[in-house]
C-alpha positions as CSV (number, residue, x, y, z in Angstrom):
1,X,-4.8,6.6,-2.2
2,X,-5.4,3.7,-4.6
3,X,-9.1,3.4,-3.9
4,X,-9.5,7.2,-4.5
5,X,-7.5,6.9,-7.7
6,X,-9.7,4.1,-9.0
7,X,-12.9,5.9,-7.9
8,X,-11.9,8.8,-10.0
9,X,-11.5,6.6,-13.0
10,X,-7.7,6.8,-13.1
11,X,-5.5,3.8,-13.9
12,X,-3.1,1.9,-11.5
13,X,-1.8,-0.1,-14.4
14,X,1.8,0.8,-13.8
15,X,1.6,-0.3,-10.1
16,X,0.0,-3.6,-11.2
17,X,2.6,-4.2,-13.9
18,X,5.5,-3.5,-11.5
19,X,4.1,-5.9,-8.8
20,X,3.4,-3.1,-6.4
21,X,-0.3,-3.4,-5.8
22,X,-2.9,-6.0,-4.9
23,X,-6.3,-4.5,-5.6
24,X,-8.1,-7.2,-3.7
25,X,-6.1,-6.4,-0.5
26,X,-6.7,-2.6,-0.4
27,X,-9.7,-2.7,1.9
28,X,-8.0,-5.0,4.5
29,X,-4.9,-2.8,4.3
30,X,-6.9,0.3,4.9
31,X,-8.6,-1.2,7.9
32,X,-5.1,-2.2,9.3
33,X,-3.9,1.4,8.9
34,X,-7.1,2.7,10.6
35,X,-6.4,0.6,13.6
36,X,-2.8,1.6,13.8
37,X,-3.8,5.3,13.5
38,X,-6.3,4.9,16.4
39,X,-3.7,3.1,18.5
40,X,-1.3,6.0,18.0
41,X,-4.0,8.6,18.9
42,X,-4.5,10.0,15.4
43,X,-8.0,10.9,14.1
44,X,-9.3,8.9,11.2
45,X,-11.9,10.3,8.8
46,X,-11.6,8.4,5.5
47,X,-14.4,5.9,5.2
48,X,-13.9,3.3,2.6
49,X,-17.0,1.6,1.2
50,X,-17.3,-2.0,2.2
51,X,-17.8,-3.0,-1.5
52,X,-14.0,-2.9,-1.7
53,X,-14.0,-6.0,0.6
54,X,-15.2,-8.2,-2.3
55,X,-13.1,-7.0,-5.2
56,X,-11.9,-9.8,-7.5
57,X,-8.3,-10.9,-7.1
58,X,-6.2,-8.6,-9.2
59,X,-2.5,-8.0,-9.0
60,X,0.2,-9.2,-6.7
61,X,2.9,-7.6,-4.6
62,X,6.4,-8.6,-5.6
63,X,8.2,-8.0,-2.3
64,X,11.6,-7.7,-3.9
65,X,10.4,-5.1,-6.4
66,X,8.5,-3.2,-3.7
67,X,11.6,-3.0,-1.5
68,X,13.7,-1.9,-4.5
69,X,11.2,0.8,-5.3
70,X,11.1,2.1,-1.7
71,X,14.9,2.2,-1.4
72,X,15.1,4.2,-4.7
73,X,12.5,6.7,-3.4
74,X,13.8,7.2,0.1
75,X,17.4,7.6,1.0
76,X,16.6,7.5,4.7
77,X,14.9,4.2,4.2
78,X,17.8,2.9,2.2
79,X,20.3,3.9,4.9
80,X,18.2,2.2,7.6
81,X,17.7,-0.9,5.5
82,X,21.5,-1.3,5.0
83,X,22.1,-0.9,8.8
84,X,19.4,-3.4,9.8
85,X,19.9,-5.9,7.0
86,X,23.6,-6.3,7.8
87,X,23.1,-7.1,11.5
């Protein structure tokens, strides 16, 4: 999603400012997801140009903020998190 956003000239500034995106990690993350999809038997058809492998270091993921954002967006994830984090 983020690579497509950047290729269309749109900004990811908000994600960078909130600590939710590492631009330099997008290609590696895409490749991890491709392998997981294949392992689960899904078809994959979104080729990402290898130029994204060598993007300069930009942004960082603040794990605490990322978790907070996920839990705000998804009540199911929030319930599961509460169950598993209290065990």
